[in-house]
Every structure is written in structure tokens, then in C-alpha cells.
C-alpha positions in Angstrom: 0.1 -0.1 0.1 1.2 3.2 -1.0 1.6 6.4 1.5 -1.1 8.1 -0.2 -3.5 5.2 0.2 -2.5 4.7 3.8 -3.0 8.6 4.4 -6.7 8.7 2.7 -7.5 5.4 4.7 -6.7 7.2 7.8 -8.4 10.3 7.1 -11.5 8.4 6.3 -11.2 6.2 9.7 -10.6 10.0 11.3 -13.9 11.4 9.6 -15.6 8.0 10.8 -14.5 8.6 14.2 -15.5 12.4 14.4 -19.0 11.4 12.9 -19.5 8.8 15.6 -18.6 11.0 18.3 -21.1 13.7 17.2 -23.6 10.6 17.1 -23.0 9.9 20.5 -23.0 13.3 21.5 -26.2 13.9 20.0 -27.9 10.6 21.6 -26.7 11.9 25.1 -28.3 15.4 24.5 -31.2 13.6 23.4 -31.4 11.2 26.3 -30.8 14.2 28.7 -33.6 16.1 27.0 -35.8 12.8 27.5 -35.1 12.7 31.1 -36.4 16.2 31.3 -39.6 15.4 29.3 -40.4 12.4 31.6 -40.0 14.4 34.6 -42.5 17.0 33.1 -44.8 14.2 31.8 -45.0 13.0 35.3 -45.5 16.2 37.0 -48.1 17.6 34.8 -50.0 14.2 35.5 -49.6 14.6 39.3 -51.0 17.9 39.4 -54.0 17.0 37.2 -54.6 14.3 39.7 -54.3 16.4 42.7 -56.4 19.1 40.8 -59.2 16.6 40.1 -59.0 14.4 43.3 -57.6 16.4 46.0 -54.0 16.3 47.7 -54.9 13.1 50.0 -56.4 11.0 47.1 -53.7 12.4 44.7 -50.8 11.4 46.8 -52.4 8.0 46.9 -52.8 7.8 43.4 -49.1 9.0 42.7 -48.0 6.3 45.2 -50.0 3.9 43.4 -48.2 4.9 40.2 -44.7 4.3 41.6 -45.8 1.0 43.0 -46.9 0.1 39.2 -43.6 1.3 37.9 -41.8 -0.8 40.8 -43.5 -3.9 39.8 -42.5 -3.3 35.9 -38.9 -2.9 37.1 -39.0 -6.0 39.0 -40.9 -7.8 36.0 -38.4 -6.7 33.8 -35.4 -8.1 36.2 -37.3 -11.3 35.9 -37.4 -11.6 32.6 -33.8 -11.3 31.9 -33.3 -14.6 33.9 -31.0 -12.9 36.4 -30.3 -15.0 39.9 -33.0 -13.5 42.4 -30.9 -14.6 45.2 -27.8 -12.9 44.4 -28.4 -9.5 46.5 -25.3 -8.0 44.9 -26.7 -8.3 41.5 -30.0 -7.1 42.4 -28.8 -3.9 43.9 -26.4 -3.5 41.0 -29.5 -3.5 38.6 -31.4 -1.2 40.7 -28.1 1.4 40.5 -28.3 0.9 36.9 -32.2 2.0 36.5 -31.1 4.9 38.7 -28.2 5.7 36.3 -30.3 5.6 33.4 -32.8 8.1 35.2 -29.9 10.5 35.2 -29.2 10.1 38.8 -25.5 9.7 40.7 -25.4 6.4 42.2 -23.1 4.0 43.8 -23.2 0.8 45.7 -21.5 0.0 48.7 -21.3 -3.4 50.4 -21.9 -3.4 54.1 -21.0 -7.2 55.5 -24.1 -9.4 54.2 -26.2 -6.4 53.2 -25.7 -3.5 50.4 -26.2 0.1 50.3 -27.6 2.0 47.4 -26.3 5.6 47.8 -27.8 8.5 45.6 -25.4 11.3 45.8 -27.6 13.3 43.2 -30.6 13.0 41.9 -32.7 15.2 39.5 -35.9 14.3 40.8 -35.1 16.5 44.0 -35.1 19.3 41.8 -38.3 18.8 39.4 -40.4 17.9 42.6 -39.1 21.5 43.6 -39.5 23.0 40.3 -43.1 21.6 40.1 -43.9 22.9 43.6 -43.9 19.9 45.7 -40.5 19.9 47.4 -39.5 17.0 49.3 -42.5 14.8 48.2 -40.2 12.5 46.2 -39.2 10.0 48.8 -42.7 8.6 49.3 -42.5 7.5 45.5 -38.9 6.3 45.6 -39.6 4.2 48.7 -42.6 2.8 46.9 -40.6 1.8 43.7 -37.4 0.8 45.3 -39.6 -1.4 47.7 -42.0 -2.8 45.2 -39.5 -3.5 42.6 -37.3 -5.6 45.2 -40.4 -7.2 46.4 -41.4 -8.2 42.8 -38.1 -9.9 42.2 -37.9 -11.6 45.5 -40.4 -11.4 48.5 -37.0 -12.3 50.5 -35.7 -8.8 49.7 -36.3 -5.7 52.0 -35.2 -2.4 51.5 -35.0 0.7 54.2 -34.3 4.0 53.4 -31.6 5.3 55.7 -31.4 9.0 54.5 -33.0 11.2 52.1 -31.6 14.3 49.9 -34.8 15.8 49.8 -34.9 16.1 53.7 -31.4 17.9 53.8 -29.5 14.9 54.1 -26.1 14.5 52.3 -27.6 11.5 49.9 -30.6 9.1 49.4 -29.5 5.7 51.1 -31.4 2.4 50.6 -30.3 -0.7 52.8 -30.9 -3.9 50.9 -30.8 -7.1 52.2 -32.1 -10.4 52.7 -35.4 -10.9 54.9 -34.7 -13.0 58.0 -37.0 -15.8 58.4 
């Protein structure tokens, strides 16, 4: 192969790489926009429910919504055929679901239990921006516990701290239930 052909191939590969990098940037931008759209969709629905049924009934319907979403998350986990007895794998899947939603999360092993620690979460801001500061915890608690129970009735989740309450993280402890 002559020098000109190599240079031409290298230039073509460089253009292709730039194209792919631009495409990835666009997909990331679109995904971040979809997170915002999903929050807007949820909050507008929540506001309509509260206006129609009142704050108390609205809150219950919102919790039922998060319960249904948590059940769907758990069912999705089961459909993938993962080991429901592997607590680390379950918690890592919940962390991945959180990351997809734009949350900053990490998994910490604590003996036989695992902590799912959210250091940042866009839901905190969206609840505040839509006039319901601090109300995210009930929905998150319902989502996490329902997803865990759908995956395995032997799993327990307990919230230990909450960003919306002014604490430094949202921390949930996962453990296998003692029978």
C-alpha cells in the first residue's frame, strides 16, 4: 500500500470517528432531554390528579403509580433471567436503573447487606420546580420496595437517609429477609 492510500484510509477513519463521536454526543443530549420530558410528563400528570381528586387522594394515586412502575422494573429484572438470590446483582441492577434516570449512584457493600447511595438526583429538583419540594421520597420508597419484592419476597429495602430531607444522600439498605 502506498503512502497516499494509507493517508486516505487514515483520513476516512478519522472522519468516521468524528461522525460517531458527534452521534454519541447527540444521543446523550437527546437522552438528557428525554429525562426532562419524563419528569415534566410525570409532574403534569401528578398536578392534574391532585387538582381532580385533592391532595390526599392525589398522593395515594401517585404512590400507586410508583408501585406500578416498581412492579414493572421488578418484572423486567425477572424476564432477564437473573439470579434473584444474588443480592449484589439485584442492587447493581437498581443502581443501573437509577443511572439511566440521570441519578448519581453507587453501591456499597456493608457485611451481608448492600447500600444503594444516591449522591445526586434530578427528581429532587423537579419536585421542587413543580411545587412539591421533598415529596419525592414516598414515590422512591414505593418504587424501590415494590421492585425488590417483585424480584423476590425475601428482599427488604429500608431508607436510611434522603436528599430531599436535607441529608447528604438518599441511602437505601438492601438485605435478605430473616425468616
